[in-house]
Every structure is written in structure tokens, then in C-alpha cells.
C-alpha positions in Angstrom: -38.9 -4.2 39.9 -41.3 -6.5 38.1 -43.3 -3.4 36.6 -39.7 -1.8 35.7 -38.4 -5.1 34.1 -41.3 -5.1 31.8 -41.2 -1.6 31.0 -37.9 -1.8 29.5 -38.6 -4.6 27.8 -41.9 -3.2 25.8 -39.6 -0.2 24.9 -37.1 -2.3 23.4 -39.2 -4.4 21.7 -40.5 -1.6 20.3 -37.8 0.1 19.1 -36.7 -3.8 17.2 -39.7 -3.9 15.8 -39.7 -0.4 14.5 -36.3 -0.6 13.1 -36.6 -3.6 11.3 -39.7 -2.6 9.1 -39.1 1.2 9.1 -40.6 2.4 6.3 -43.7 0.9 7.5 -43.9 3.4 10.4 -42.3 6.2 9.0 -45.0 6.2 6.5 -47.2 7.3 9.6 -47.6 10.4 11.5 -45.3 12.3 9.5 -42.3 10.3 11.2 -43.4 10.9 14.7 -42.4 7.0 15.3 -38.6 7.7 14.1 -38.7 10.9 16.4 -39.7 8.7 19.6 -37.1 5.8 19.0 -34.5 8.5 18.4 -35.4 9.8 21.9 -35.8 6.6 23.5 -32.1 6.1 22.3 -31.0 9.0 23.4 -32.2 8.4 27.3 -31.1 5.1 26.9 -27.7 6.4 26.4 -27.6 8.7 29.5 -28.6 6.8 31.4 -26.1 3.9 31.0 -23.9 6.4 31.6 -25.6 7.7 34.8 -26.6 4.0 36.1 -23.8 1.0 34.5 -20.8 2.8 34.0 -18.3 -0.2 36.1 -14.7 -0.5 36.2 -14.4 -2.6 33.4 -16.7 -0.2 30.7 -13.7 2.5 31.6 -11.6 2.2 28.1 -14.5 0.9 26.2 -15.8 4.3 27.3 -12.6 6.3 27.1 -11.8 4.9 23.3 -15.5 6.0 22.3 -15.0 9.8 23.8 -11.8 10.0 22.1 -13.6 9.0 19.1 -16.1 11.6 19.3 -13.3 14.3 20.1 -11.4 12.9 16.7 -15.0 13.3 14.2 -15.6 16.8 15.6 -12.5 18.2 15.3 -11.9 16.3 11.8 -15.1 17.8 10.6 -13.9 20.8 11.7 -11.3 20.5 9.6 -12.5 19.1 6.6 -16.3 18.9 6.5 -19.2 21.6 5.2 -21.8 22.3 8.2 -23.4 19.5 6.2 -21.9 16.7 6.5 -20.7 17.7 9.8 -24.4 16.9 10.6 -24.4 13.7 9.0 -20.8 12.8 10.3 -21.9 13.5 13.9 -25.1 10.6 13.1 -23.5 8.1 11.7 -20.8 7.6 13.8 -21.2 9.5 17.2 -25.5 8.7 17.7 -24.7 5.2 15.8 -22.3 4.4 18.5 -23.9 5.7 21.4 -27.2 3.4 20.4 -24.9 0.5 21.0 -24.8 1.6 25.0 -28.6 2.5 24.7 -29.3 -1.4 23.6 -26.8 -2.6 26.0 -28.8 -0.9 29.1 -32.1 -2.2 27.7 -31.0 -5.6 26.4 -29.5 -5.9 30.0 -32.8 -5.3 31.7 -35.3 -7.6 29.3 -35.7 -10.9 28.9 -33.8 -11.8 26.1 -36.4 -15.0 25.3 -39.5 -13.0 24.9 -38.1 -10.2 22.9 -36.4 -12.5 20.4 -39.8 -14.6 20.0 -41.7 -11.4 19.2 -38.7 -10.4 16.7 -39.2 -13.8 15.2 -43.2 -13.5 15.1 -43.3 -9.8 13.7 -40.1 -11.2 11.3 -41.7 -13.9 9.8 -44.5 -12.3 8.5 -42.0 -9.7 6.5 -40.2 -12.9 5.0 -43.8 -13.8 3.7 -44.3 -10.4 2.7 -40.9 -10.4 1.1 -42.0 -13.5 -1.4 -45.3 -11.8 -2.0 -43.5 -9.0 -3.4 -40.8 -10.7 -5.5 -44.0 -13.1 -6.9 -46.0 -10.1 -7.2 -43.9 -8.2 -8.7 -45.0 -4.9 -6.9 -44.1 -3.0 -3.8 -45.9 -2.5 -0.6 -44.8 0.6 0.4 -42.4 3.2 -1.8 -40.7 2.4 -5.3 -37.1 1.1 -5.9 -35.4 0.5 -9.2 -34.8 -2.7 -10.5 -30.8 -2.9 -11.2 -30.0 -6.8 -11.9 -30.3 -7.6 -15.2 -30.4 -11.1 -16.1 -30.6 -12.6 -19.0 -29.0 -10.2 -21.2 -32.8 -8.7 -21.9 -34.3 -9.1 -18.5 -34.2 -7.3 -15.5 -35.3 -9.0 -12.0 -37.5 -8.2 -9.2 -35.4 -6.8 -5.9 -38.0 -7.2 -2.5 -37.3 -4.6 0.2 -40.8 -4.8 1.8 -40.1 -2.1 4.7 -37.0 -1.5 4.4 -35.5 1.6 2.7 -33.5 -0.4 0.5 -33.2 -4.2 -0.8 -30.2 -4.2 0.8 -30.8 -3.2 4.0 -33.5 -5.6 3.8 -31.7 -8.9 3.1 -29.8 -7.7 6.4 -33.0 -7.6 8.4 -34.0 -11.3 6.9 -30.8 -12.4 8.4 -31.3 -11.0 11.7 -34.7 -12.6 11.5 -33.0 -16.0 10.7 -30.5 -15.6 13.7 -33.1 -15.0 15.8 -35.0 -18.4 14.9 -32.0 -20.3 15.6 -31.7 -18.7 18.6 -35.4 -19.6 19.4 -34.2 -23.6 18.4 -31.4 -23.4 21.1 -33.4 -22.2 23.7 -36.7 -24.7 22.7 -35.3 -27.2 20.7 -38.4 -27.0 18.4 -37.2 -28.0 14.7 -39.7 -25.5 13.5 -37.5 -23.1 14.5 -34.8 -24.6 12.4 -37.2 -24.3 9.4 -38.5 -21.0 10.5 -34.1 -20.4 9.9 -33.5 -21.8 6.9 -37.1 -20.2 5.5 -36.1 -16.6 6.6 -32.4 -17.0 5.3 -33.5 -18.5 2.0 -35.7 -14.9 1.7 -33.1 -12.9 1.0 -32.7 -14.3 -2.4 -35.6 -12.3 -3.5 -33.1 -8.6 -2.3 -31.0 -10.5 -5.1 -28.1 -9.0 -2.6 -25.5 -11.6 -2.2 -24.0 -10.4 0.4 -26.1 -10.6 3.1 -26.7 -14.1 2.1 -23.5 -15.0 2.5 -22.9 -12.6 5.8 -26.1 -14.8 7.1 -24.6 -17.9 6.8 -21.6 -17.3 7.9 -23.2 -16.6 10.9 -25.2 -19.6 11.1 -22.2 -21.3 10.6 -20.8 -19.8 13.5 -23.5 -19.9 15.8 -23.7 -24.1 15.4 -19.5 -24.5 16.3 -20.0 -22.1 19.1 -23.4 -23.8 21.0 -21.6 -27.4 19.9 -18.3 -25.9 22.0 -20.8 -25.2 24.7 -22.7 -28.9 24.9 -20.0 -30.1 24.2 -15.6 -30.3 25.6 -15.2 -33.5 23.7 -11.7 -33.5 21.5 -13.0 -35.7 18.7 -16.1 -34.4 19.0 -14.8 -30.9 17.9 -12.9 -32.7 15.2 -16.2 -34.5 13.5 -17.4 -30.7 13.9 -14.5 -29.1 11.7 -14.4 -32.2 9.6 -17.8 -31.4 8.3 -17.4 -27.9 7.8 -14.9 -28.3 5.8 -17.0 -30.8 4.0 -19.9 -28.0 3.8 -17.4 -25.5 2.6 -16.3 -28.1 -0.5 -19.5 -29.3 -1.5 -20.6 -25.2 -1.4 -17.5 -24.4 -3.5 -18.2 -27.8 -6.3 -21.6 -26.4 -6.6 -20.8 -23.0 -7.4 -18.6 -23.9 -9.7 -21.4 -26.1 -11.8 -24.1 -24.9 -14.3 -26.8 -27.1 -13.9 -30.5 -25.3 -13.9 -33.6 -27.4 -13.2 -35.9 -25.1 -15.9 -38.0 -23.6 -13.4 -37.2 -19.3 -14.0 -37.5 -18.8 -10.7 -35.1 -21.3 -9.0 -32.5 -21.3 -12.0 -32.3 -17.1 -11.7 -31.6 -17.9 -7.9 -28.9 -20.4 -9.0 -27.6 -17.9 -11.3 -27.4 -15.2 -8.3 -25.6 -17.4 -6.2 -22.8 -18.6 -8.6 -22.0 -15.4 -9.2 -21.2 -15.2 -5.6 -17.8 -15.9 -6.8 -17.5 -14.9 -10.1 -15.3 -11.4 -9.9 -14.0 -11.3 -13.2 -17.5 -11.7 -15.1 -20.1 -10.2 -13.5 -20.9 -6.9 -13.5 -21.8 -6.0 -10.5 -18.6 -7.9 -9.1 -16.4 -5.7 -11.7 -18.1 -2.5 -11.2 -17.3 -2.8 -7.0 -14.0 -3.7 -7.4 -13.2 -0.7 -10.0 -15.0 1.5 -6.9 -12.9 0.4 -4.1 -10.3 1.0 -6.3 -11.6 4.4 -6.5 -11.6 4.4 -2.6 -8.2 3.5 -2.1 -7.3 6.6 -4.3 -9.4 8.5 -1.9 -7.5 7.0 1.1 -4.0 8.0 -0.2 -4.5 11.4 -0.5 -4.3 11.6 3.3 -3.7 8.4 4.8 -3.4 9.1 8.4 -6.3 11.5 9.1 -8.5 10.5 5.9 -10.6 12.8 3.3 -13.2 13.4 6.4 -15.9 11.7 8.2 -19.0 10.8 6.0 -18.0 12.4 2.7 -18.7 9.2 1.1 -22.0 7.4 0.9 -25.4 7.1 -1.0 -27.0 10.4 0.4 -27.6 14.0 -0.5 -25.5 15.9 -3.2 -22.5 16.5 -1.0 -21.4 12.8 -1.0 -18.4 12.5 -3.7 -19.3 8.5 -4.0 -19.5 5.4 -2.5 -17.0 3.2 -1.5 -19.1 -0.4 -2.0 -17.7 -1.2 1.4 -18.0 0.2 5.1 -14.6 -1.0 5.8 -13.0 0.9 2.9 -15.7 3.7 3.7 -14.1 4.0 7.8 -10.7 4.2 5.9 -10.9 6.6 3.3 -13.1 8.8 5.7 -11.0 9.0 9.3 -7.6 7.9 7.8 -5.4 5.0 9.5 -5.9 7.0 13.2 -9.2 7.1 12.9 -9.7 3.8 11.5 -7.5 2.5 14.4 -10.3 4.1 17.0 -13.6 2.7 15.1 -12.1 -0.6 15.2 -10.3 -0.3 18.0 -13.8 0.5 20.0 -15.6 -2.7 18.4 -12.8 -5.5 19.5 -12.8 -4.4 22.3 -16.9 -4.7 23.1 -16.1 -8.3 21.2 -13.2 -8.9 23.5 -15.4 -8.0 26.5 -18.2 -10.5 25.4 -16.3 -13.2 25.3 -14.5 -12.9 28.3 -17.9 -12.6 30.0 -18.9 -15.8 28.4 -16.0 -17.5 28.8 -16.7 -16.7 32.5 -20.1 -17.7 32.9 -21.5 -20.6 34.2 -25.2 -21.1 33.0 -26.2 -21.9 30.1 -28.8 -19.7 29.2 -26.8 -16.8 29.6 -24.4 -18.3 26.8 -27.0 -19.0 24.0 -27.2 -15.2 24.6 -23.8 -14.4 23.4 -24.2 -16.9 20.4 -26.9 -14.9 19.4 -25.3 -11.8 20.0 -21.8 -12.7 18.5 -23.6 -14.2 15.5 -25.1 -10.8 14.7 -22.5 -9.2 15.0 -20.4 -11.4 12.9 -23.2 -11.5 9.9 -23.6 -7.7 10.0 -19.5 -7.0 10.8 -18.7 -9.6 7.2 -21.7 -7.6 4.9 -20.1 -4.3 5.9 -16.8 -6.2 3.8 -18.3 -5.8 0.8 -21.2 -3.6 0.7 -21.4 0.1 2.5 -24.3 -0.7 5.0 -23.6 0.5 8.1 -23.9 4.0 7.3 -28.2 2.8 7.3 -29.6 2.9 10.4 -31.8 0.1 10.2 -28.5 -2.2 10.2 -26.7 0.0 12.0 -29.3 -0.5 14.8 -29.0 -4.1 14.2 -25.3 -4.0 14.6 -26.3 -2.4 18.1 -28.1 -5.0 19.2 -25.5 -7.6 18.5 -22.5 -5.5 20.7 -24.8 -3.6 22.6 -25.9 -7.5 23.7 -22.0 -8.1 24.9 -21.7 -5.5 27.1 -25.1 -5.9 28.9 -25.9 -8.7 31.2 -26.5 -10.0 34.6 -24.4 -9.9 37.3 -24.1 -13.4 38.0 -26.3 -16.6 37.4 -28.7 -15.5 40.6 -29.4 -12.5 39.3 -30.5 -13.9 35.9 -32.9 -16.4 37.8 -34.4 -13.3 39.9 -34.7 -11.9 36.9 -36.6 -14.7 34.8 -38.6 -15.0 37.8 -40.3 -11.9 38.0 -40.4 -11.4 34.4 -42.0 -14.8 34.1 -42.2 -17.4 31.3 
């Protein structure tokens, strides 16, 4: 039993480290690491259906199968062979990763796993600052597209991600892992680490991941406070404090002060543009793209224009939507959109129900990690078309897979923890 558990721990650790630094490993041995990772995911997917199917998961699995059938039928009617291959990969395989992660996470030591992710992630966060300050990429080459002060294009860090947008989500994921370690150990160094990784998102100039991670961290804090205290007055104070933070935050975003240091002033400028939807070129352009996506949706409201016809990949794409939610709406129509988010909803609902039933505090902390990761990716996906990127989708699967994984009861949790060691 001990050997099997350690083996699962090694596999899921390798997968997590690979997908948060994908470009690094893909540059070696002609993509062999990518091939191995995909095989490990498929292996766990089939094992989940072979060994882990339970009565309470039947509805989730049924919706997955219905959705897969819908994608294949919609592709047959509306998509070319090239787009069909992409749709199967982007919709069916990406959803399969959730079951695979559910299988692996249910059989490993979560704290040990997250500790390794955090340690490796800190290196990535430091390298993000190195790239930003040195204005040079470690791997690959990307265009600098953010115009600042009318004449200056700013640098955007990407490190081992395939874009600075996905890199922002990687840093957000690491920040949430650091906060989980704080909840587990109560060591203040992890709070510092969590803030450092969150602030490192500024080096990407991506505001979506910055906002999404902030909201996820606040959500994790609230969930933990509810976990440790059931006193009404304490919960009221928590919400008063959050409301105060929101007011201060909006007040800051409305200011125009500078400190005279170029880098800091740029970060202040980018943060203020979060709520500027009339003068900021990025936000105005995004609104225009959203309108175009809605127009696509109107061409076939019920069934959509076809899976994976929008995207940032290949010549077959008709254009981007700049929103994962709008992407699913216009590509899948109301019918496919409803099935897609019903699947997500059922997983989240199952996770919440499991959380309410748990008596063991350690497992509740694990739920906080998984749930906050789901919140982070979901919010980011509203304003960025991030779900089509496999690195982001894997992080999403980590959170959703964690919600459908878990040990059956307290005694089993203790047993596995003892067998795995500290």
C-alpha cells in the first residue's frame, strides 16, 4: 500500500511540475515529456472509470458522456476535420483531465504535493522578476504589446509558460498553494510567499489573473474563518473587514498618485486600468471583441457556430472571443453551454456537500485549496479566453479533480497519512 501511494504521489507531482513549466520541458527530447504526461492522464482517466465509479458520481459521469456525444455530433455537422481534432482535444480531453486528477489526488499526500509545487513555483516567481528586470526571455520569444506613456512598450514576463497570460495563472496557482501551506502549518513565511507570488503577476502585465487570484485568496480566507469559528459576531466582522478592503481598493483605483519610480508607477498605472472601460485601449478592444462574439452566438442561438471554431490557434480559427464564457456560448449554443456548465456545477456542488460532511479539519483545508483554485480559473476565464490553454486547463482540472477526489472518512485519511509518512 505504501509503495502504491508513493507512486501516485510521484506521478501527480511530476504532472503538476510539468504543466506549470511546460515550455521548459517541451524544449527537451522532442516533446517526449508532453507525450508521457498525456499518457499518464489517459491512464488515470481509465482507472477512474474502472475503479472509482461510485453511485454519487453517476450523474457527473452521465453529463460528461452526454457532453462528449454533443461535441462529436456538433463537430460532425459543423466542423472540418482539423477543427474536430482540436474540439475533441479542447473539450473532451480537457474534461477527462478532471477525472484523471480526481483519481491521482484521491490517492496522494496533498500536503507533500503542494509543498513541492510551492518550492518549485517560488523559483518560477523569482525568474519572472528576473525576466522583467533584465527585459529578456529565458525560453522562447514573445511580442511586447502593452504601450505605456504613449511611446514605451513594456516587457511582459512569461518564463516557462507559452504566454504571459497563462504565466499569470501559474503564478496565481502558486500563490494559492502558498496560502494552503500557511493554513496547514500556520507559518507566516507562507503568507509572505503567497503575497510575493501574487505580486509577481504584475510582471506579466495581465490584470485578469491579478484580479482572479486576489478574489480567490479572499475567498480562501473567508472559508477558513468559517471553518475555525462558528460565532456570528466573528463572521459579521469578517464581512465588514472585506467590505472595507473593497472600498479602499476602489478608492485606490480612482487615485492618480505616483512615487517617481518607473517600475512601481507602471504597476500602479496597470492596476488602475482594471476599472477603466472607456479609456483603456485593452478594455475597449475587449468590449468590441465581446460584441463580435455575441453576434456569432446570434447566428445559431441553440447549437452554436461549432466547437473550437474560435481561438488563438491555427488558420482554422475565425477569431478570438477574449472570454472563455463567451467562447463556450457562441461555439456550443445554449444547449451545449448549459451542458458544459452543468458539469462544472455538479462537481462544485459535490465538493461543497463533501465539505459539509467532513469532520476532519485537514480535509476541510484541502477543500479550501481546491475550491479557491476553481474560483481563480473561473473568474479569469470570464474576461480572458484562458480555458483553451492546456496549462490553465490543467490547473482548473487540479481544482475540480480535487473536489471529486478525497478519502472516504477520517480513519482512512489517518491511515493513508501514516503510511505516506511526514
